[in-house]
C-alpha positions as CSV (number, residue, x, y, z in Angstrom):
1,M,-0.3,0.1,0.1
2,I,1.4,3.2,-1.2
3,Q,1.5,5.7,1.8
4,P,0.4,9.3,1.8
5,Y,4.1,10.5,2.3
6,Q,5.1,8.6,-0.7
7,Q,2.6,10.4,-3.0
8,A,3.5,13.5,-1.7
9,F,7.1,13.2,-2.4
10,A,6.7,11.9,-5.8
11,Q,5.0,15.8,-6.3
12,V,8.1,17.4,-5.4
13,G,10.3,15.1,-7.7
14,A,11.7,13.2,-4.5
15,A,11.6,9.8,-3.0
16,V,12.3,8.3,0.6
17,P,15.8,6.0,0.0
18,R,16.5,2.9,1.6
19,I,20.0,3.8,3.2
20,L,22.9,1.7,3.4
21,L,25.5,2.6,6.4
22,P,28.8,1.3,7.7
23,A,28.4,-1.8,9.7
24,D,28.9,-1.5,13.6
25,G,32.5,-1.7,14.1
26,V,33.5,-0.2,10.9
27,D,35.8,3.1,11.8
28,L,33.7,6.0,10.7
29,H,36.7,8.4,11.0
30,R,38.6,6.3,8.5
31,F,35.5,5.3,6.3
32,S,34.3,8.7,5.5
33,V,36.3,10.8,3.0
34,I,35.8,14.5,1.3
35,A,34.2,14.8,-1.8
36,C,36.2,13.5,-4.8
37,D,36.6,16.9,-6.5
38,Q,38.4,18.6,-3.7
39,F,42.0,19.4,-3.3
40,T,42.3,18.3,-7.0
41,S,45.6,20.2,-7.1
42,S,47.0,19.1,-3.9
43,P,48.0,15.5,-4.1
44,A,49.5,15.9,-0.6
45,Y,46.0,15.9,1.0
46,W,45.1,12.5,-0.8
47,E,48.2,11.1,0.1
48,R,47.9,11.8,3.7
49,V,44.1,10.6,3.2
50,E,45.5,6.9,2.1
51,E,47.9,6.8,4.9
52,I,44.9,7.6,7.2
53,V,42.8,5.0,5.6
54,G,45.5,2.5,5.2
55,D,43.7,-1.0,5.1
56,A,40.1,-0.2,7.0
57,P,37.0,-0.4,5.1
58,S,36.5,3.4,3.6
59,A,34.6,5.3,0.8
60,L,37.9,6.3,-0.7
61,R,38.1,2.9,-2.2
62,M,34.8,3.3,-3.9
63,V,35.3,6.6,-5.3
64,L,38.0,8.4,-7.5
65,P,39.5,11.6,-6.4
66,E,39.9,13.6,-8.9
67,A,43.8,14.5,-8.0
68,W,44.3,10.9,-9.2
69,L,42.4,11.4,-12.7
70,S,45.7,10.8,-14.5
71,R,45.6,7.3,-12.9
72,Q,42.4,6.2,-14.2
73,N,42.4,3.4,-17.0
74,A,40.2,1.1,-18.1
75,A,40.4,-1.0,-15.2
76,T,39.3,1.8,-12.9
77,P,35.5,1.3,-12.6
78,R,35.7,-2.5,-12.6
79,R,38.1,-2.2,-9.6
80,I,35.5,0.2,-8.1
81,H,32.6,-1.8,-8.8
82,D,34.2,-4.9,-7.3
83,M,35.0,-3.1,-4.2
84,M,31.4,-2.0,-3.7
85,R,30.4,-5.8,-4.1
86,R,33.0,-6.6,-1.7
87,Y,31.6,-4.3,1.0
88,L,28.1,-5.5,0.2
89,K,28.8,-9.3,0.4
90,G,31.2,-8.7,3.5
91,R,28.6,-7.1,5.3
92,V,31.1,-3.7,5.5
93,L,27.9,-1.9,4.7
94,T,24.4,-2.7,6.2
95,D,20.9,-1.9,5.4
96,A,19.8,0.8,7.3
97,G,16.2,0.7,6.2
98,E,14.2,3.5,4.2
99,M,14.5,7.1,5.6
100,L,15.5,10.4,5.2
101,V,18.8,11.4,7.0
102,Y,18.7,14.5,9.3
103,L,22.3,16.0,9.5
104,R,24.2,18.3,11.6
105,R,27.7,19.4,10.4
106,R,30.0,21.0,12.6
107,T,32.1,23.4,10.2
108,S,34.3,26.3,10.6
109,T,31.4,28.5,10.0
110,G,29.0,26.9,12.8
111,V,26.6,23.8,12.2
112,R,25.4,23.3,9.0
113,R,21.9,21.3,8.7
114,G,21.1,19.2,6.1
115,L,18.7,16.2,4.9
116,V,19.3,13.3,2.8
117,I,17.0,12.3,-0.1
118,A,16.7,10.8,-3.2
119,L,15.9,13.1,-6.3
120,D,14.0,12.1,-9.4
121,L,16.3,12.4,-12.3
122,E,13.5,12.9,-14.7
123,Q,12.9,16.4,-13.3
124,Y,16.5,17.4,-13.9
125,D,17.8,18.8,-16.8
126,F,21.2,20.4,-17.1
127,S,21.0,22.5,-20.3
128,P,20.8,26.6,-19.5
129,S,17.4,26.8,-20.7
130,A,15.9,24.4,-18.4
131,D,12.5,25.1,-16.6
132,G,12.1,21.9,-14.5
133,M,11.9,21.4,-10.7
134,I,15.5,20.5,-10.5
135,R,18.3,22.7,-12.1
136,A,21.9,23.4,-12.5
137,T,23.2,26.7,-11.5
138,E,26.4,26.5,-13.3
139,G,27.3,25.4,-17.1
140,T,27.8,21.8,-17.2
141,V,31.4,20.9,-19.2
142,I,30.3,17.6,-21.3
143,E,33.9,17.1,-21.4
144,R,33.9,16.5,-17.6
145,L,31.4,13.9,-17.5
146,P,33.0,10.5,-19.3
147,P,35.1,9.6,-16.0
148,R,32.1,10.1,-13.9
149,V,29.8,8.1,-16.1
150,A,32.3,5.4,-16.6
151,I,32.3,4.9,-13.0
152,R,28.6,5.2,-12.0
153,R,27.6,2.9,-15.3
154,G,27.3,-0.6,-13.7
155,A,28.0,0.3,-10.3
156,P,25.9,-1.4,-7.7
157,L,25.9,1.5,-5.4
158,E,25.9,5.3,-5.1
159,L,27.8,7.4,-2.7
160,P,26.6,11.1,-2.9
161,H,28.9,14.2,-2.4
162,V,26.0,16.3,-4.3
163,M,24.6,19.1,-2.1
164,V,21.3,20.7,-3.5
165,L,19.9,24.0,-2.5
166,I,16.4,24.9,-1.3
167,D,15.2,28.8,-1.2
168,D,13.8,28.4,2.1
169,R,14.6,32.0,3.5
170,E,13.0,31.2,7.0
171,N,14.6,27.8,7.2
172,R,11.4,26.3,8.3
173,L,12.3,22.7,6.8
174,M,15.5,22.4,8.8
175,D,14.1,24.2,12.2
176,R,11.3,21.6,12.1
177,L,14.1,18.7,12.0
178,E,15.8,20.5,14.6
179,E,13.0,20.8,16.9
180,Q,12.3,16.9,16.5
181,R,15.8,16.1,17.2
182,D,15.6,14.6,20.4
183,S,12.9,12.1,19.1
184,L,15.1,10.8,16.5
185,T,17.2,8.0,16.8
186,C,20.9,8.9,16.3
187,L,22.5,7.1,13.6
188,Y,26.3,8.2,13.8
189,D,28.1,11.0,15.7
190,F,31.9,11.3,14.9
191,S,35.0,13.5,13.9
192,L,35.6,13.6,10.2
193,M,39.4,13.2,9.0
194,Q,41.5,16.2,8.0
195,G,40.1,19.1,9.8
196,G,36.5,18.2,8.4
197,G,34.8,19.1,11.7
198,H,32.0,16.9,13.3
199,L,29.3,14.9,11.6
200,E,26.0,14.1,13.1
201,G,23.2,11.9,11.5
202,Y,19.5,11.1,12.6
203,R,16.9,8.7,11.2
204,V,13.8,10.3,9.7
205,D,11.2,7.6,9.2
206,D,8.0,8.7,10.9
207,P,5.4,8.9,8.6
208,K,3.7,12.0,10.2
209,L,6.9,13.7,9.8
210,L,7.7,12.4,6.4
211,L,4.7,13.8,5.2
212,E,5.5,17.3,6.8
213,V,8.7,17.4,5.0
214,A,7.1,16.3,1.7
215,Q,4.5,19.3,2.2
216,Q,7.1,21.8,3.5
217,L,9.1,21.0,0.0
218,E,5.7,21.2,-1.7
219,L,5.0,24.9,-0.3
220,L,8.6,25.8,-1.6
221,R,7.9,24.3,-4.9
222,D,4.7,26.7,-5.3
223,Q,6.8,29.7,-4.0
224,G,9.4,29.2,-6.8
225,N,6.6,28.7,-9.5
226,G,7.9,25.2,-10.1
227,F,11.6,25.7,-9.3
228,L,12.4,23.9,-5.9
229,Y,15.8,22.4,-6.1
230,A,19.0,24.3,-7.3
231,M,22.4,22.0,-7.8
232,G,24.9,23.4,-5.4
233,D,27.9,21.1,-5.1
234,G,28.4,18.4,-7.3
235,N,26.6,19.5,-10.3
236,H,28.6,17.3,-12.6
237,S,28.2,14.1,-10.5
238,F,24.4,14.6,-10.8
239,A,24.6,15.1,-14.6
240,A,26.8,12.0,-14.8
241,A,23.8,10.2,-13.1
242,K,21.4,11.9,-15.4
243,A,23.5,10.6,-18.4
244,C,23.4,7.4,-16.9
245,W,19.7,7.2,-16.3
246,E,19.2,8.1,-19.8
247,E,21.3,5.3,-21.2
248,L,19.8,2.8,-19.2
249,R,15.9,4.0,-19.9
250,P,15.1,2.6,-23.3
251,T,16.3,-0.8,-22.0
252,L,13.5,-1.1,-19.5
253,S,9.7,-1.7,-19.9
254,P,7.6,1.2,-18.9
255,E,6.8,-0.4,-15.6
256,E,10.5,-0.9,-15.1
257,Q,11.3,2.5,-15.5
258,Q,8.7,3.7,-12.9
259,T,10.4,1.5,-10.0
260,H,14.2,1.3,-11.3
261,P,16.6,2.5,-8.6
262,A,19.1,4.3,-11.1
263,R,16.2,6.7,-11.7
264,W,16.6,8.6,-8.6
265,A,20.2,10.2,-7.0
266,L,20.8,10.4,-3.4
267,A,21.6,14.1,-2.5
268,E,21.7,16.3,0.5
269,L,19.4,19.4,0.7
270,V,20.7,22.4,2.3
271,S,18.9,25.8,3.2
272,L,20.3,28.3,0.7
273,H,19.7,30.6,3.6
274,D,21.3,28.4,6.5
275,P,23.4,30.5,8.8
276,A,26.4,28.2,8.7
277,L,26.3,28.0,4.9
278,S,29.1,29.9,3.9
279,F,28.8,30.9,0.2
280,E,32.1,31.5,-1.4
281,P,33.3,32.3,-4.6
282,I,35.7,29.8,-6.4
283,H,38.8,31.2,-7.5
284,R,41.2,30.9,-10.3
285,V,45.1,30.0,-10.6
286,V,46.2,30.7,-14.3
287,M,49.4,28.6,-14.8
288,G,51.7,28.6,-17.3
289,V,51.6,32.5,-18.0
290,D,53.4,35.5,-17.7
291,P,50.9,37.2,-14.9
292,Q,51.6,40.9,-16.1
293,Q,51.2,40.1,-19.8
294,L,47.9,38.4,-19.6
295,Q,46.4,41.1,-17.5
296,R,47.6,43.7,-20.2
297,E,46.1,41.4,-23.0
298,L,42.6,41.0,-21.3
299,G,42.7,44.8,-19.8
300,F,42.0,43.5,-16.0
301,D,43.6,44.0,-12.8
302,A,43.9,40.6,-10.9
303,A,44.1,42.6,-7.2
304,C,40.2,43.8,-8.5
305,P,38.9,41.4,-11.1
306,P,35.8,42.3,-13.0
307,D,32.6,40.0,-12.7
308,L,33.5,36.3,-12.9
309,Q,30.7,36.0,-15.5
310,L,32.2,38.5,-18.0
311,L,35.9,37.2,-17.4
312,Q,35.6,33.6,-17.8
313,P,34.6,33.8,-21.3
314,Q,37.4,36.0,-21.9
315,L,39.7,33.6,-20.2
316,D,38.4,30.6,-22.1
317,R,39.0,32.5,-25.6
318,W,42.7,33.6,-24.2
319,L,43.0,29.9,-23.1
320,A,42.0,28.5,-26.5
321,G,44.7,30.3,-28.2
322,H,47.6,29.5,-25.4
323,P,47.8,25.8,-25.1
324,E,50.9,26.4,-22.9
325,A,48.6,27.5,-20.5
326,S,46.2,26.1,-17.9
327,L,43.3,27.1,-15.3
328,E,43.0,25.7,-11.9
329,Y,39.6,26.1,-10.2
330,V,40.5,26.6,-6.4
331,H,38.2,26.7,-3.1
332,G,39.4,29.2,-0.5
333,E,41.4,32.1,-1.0
334,E,44.4,31.2,1.4
335,E,44.6,28.0,-0.9
336,C,44.4,30.1,-4.1
337,R,47.2,32.2,-3.1
338,R,49.4,29.7,-1.7
339,L,49.0,27.8,-5.1
340,A,49.9,30.8,-7.4
341,A,53.0,31.7,-5.0
342,E,54.6,28.1,-6.0
343,A,55.9,29.5,-9.2
344,P,56.2,32.7,-11.1
345,D,54.4,31.5,-14.2
346,R,51.1,31.6,-12.0
347,L,48.3,34.2,-11.5
348,A,45.9,34.1,-8.7
349,I,42.4,35.7,-9.4
350,V,40.6,36.1,-6.1
351,F,36.7,37.2,-6.2
352,G,34.9,38.9,-3.9
353,P,31.6,38.0,-2.0
354,F,28.9,35.7,-3.7
355,D,25.2,37.1,-3.3
356,R,23.5,34.0,-2.5
357,R,19.8,35.7,-2.3
358,S,20.0,36.5,-6.1
359,L,20.9,32.6,-6.6
360,F,17.2,31.4,-7.3
361,E,16.3,34.5,-9.5
362,T,19.2,34.5,-11.6
363,V,18.9,31.0,-12.6
364,Q,15.1,31.5,-13.1
365,K,15.4,34.6,-15.3
366,H,18.8,34.2,-16.9
367,G,19.8,30.4,-16.7
368,C,23.1,29.1,-15.5
369,F,26.1,30.8,-14.0
370,V,29.3,30.5,-15.9
371,R,31.0,26.9,-14.5
372,K,32.5,27.2,-11.2
373,S,31.0,30.4,-10.0
374,F,30.5,29.6,-6.4
375,S,31.1,27.2,-3.6
376,M,29.3,26.3,-0.4
377,G,32.0,26.9,2.2
378,E,35.8,26.2,1.9
379,G,37.3,22.9,0.9
380,R,37.6,21.1,4.2
381,D,33.6,22.0,5.1
382,K,32.6,20.1,2.0
383,R,30.4,17.1,2.0
384,Y,32.2,14.0,3.2
385,Y,30.9,10.4,1.9
386,L,29.0,8.4,4.2
387,E,25.5,7.3,3.2
388,C,25.2,4.7,0.1
389,R,22.2,3.3,-1.9
390,R,22.0,0.4,-4.4
391,I,21.3,1.8,-7.9
392,L,21.1,-1.8,-9.4
393,P,18.3,-4.1,-8.3
394,E,19.5,-6.7,-6.0
395,T,18.9,-9.2,-8.6
396,E,21.9,-7.9,-10.6
397,I,24.4,-7.4,-7.8
């Protein structure tokens, strides 16, 4: 029998997922690692993660850090899929049941609250002209999808680092969950590695509370004229999930298309207006250049750069004619300046604060921002992998 909350979530492009978590006895400090798209220019960070993890079960074995993309070969996806199956069969991961997970993440800017949920990929379109319920906030670089698609295609599990924004100006959804926290079962409570802060997770499976959550999302959907979810972090991973679903969908019967687990993708919802959500610009480091000459040619001052939406297209055109140069996207002003200072042929371009209040309105009126316009917090405050979900039917694993 279909529950009222299930019908309500379907109306807002979502579902209550069946969550897998590390089994009792697994060291969560070593299992949980930061999003794979962080510290891409700092291999030392990931080398330290490798040292911390050692031989322990870890999400590190089920993802490919982008800092190691150059190591990827045809066997990489198979190796990752095999490890996922090993963790399933060896009961490193256990079925925690059907639920949402209310999160409290202590970061450098306070306690950020989130909600792990499954979103319907049928409601997502990453094209700049999209007008659906789930939209990209930045341009999607199609060339960046193949490595992600290769890993998700045929994978038995997904581990999300995707963070999706809701325009909940009064933070009513998260406040309601916080009010109920004392009555919720705590699933985990531990410190994250590498200065990532602290993470708590709580089971949300009461039918009445689930219905309240769905109704609050429905209200936000109506207030946004049908636009409910904006991609925050992990846009390319979510786009890869969409691409894999579009590959798979034609091979399924109409009935299977309605229920196949790959139709949904796990994500963490975060209020755009959460006081602990630090909205940061993503800076640039141009490498392999004469810094002064580049600024003269493009007519800008890196100490006071123009609006990124204007500068990025100029940089793209210039880089296309200078194959010896490259561009790095860097989270955190300190990291940006440190990276640029490592060599004289590098230029740091540091941008000012990003106005979060205009995000939904801008996307609704004008489409996507240029790629890598903003980031939600400093690098170490990003989402860490922990919750998993099956994306293949159990009979195929």
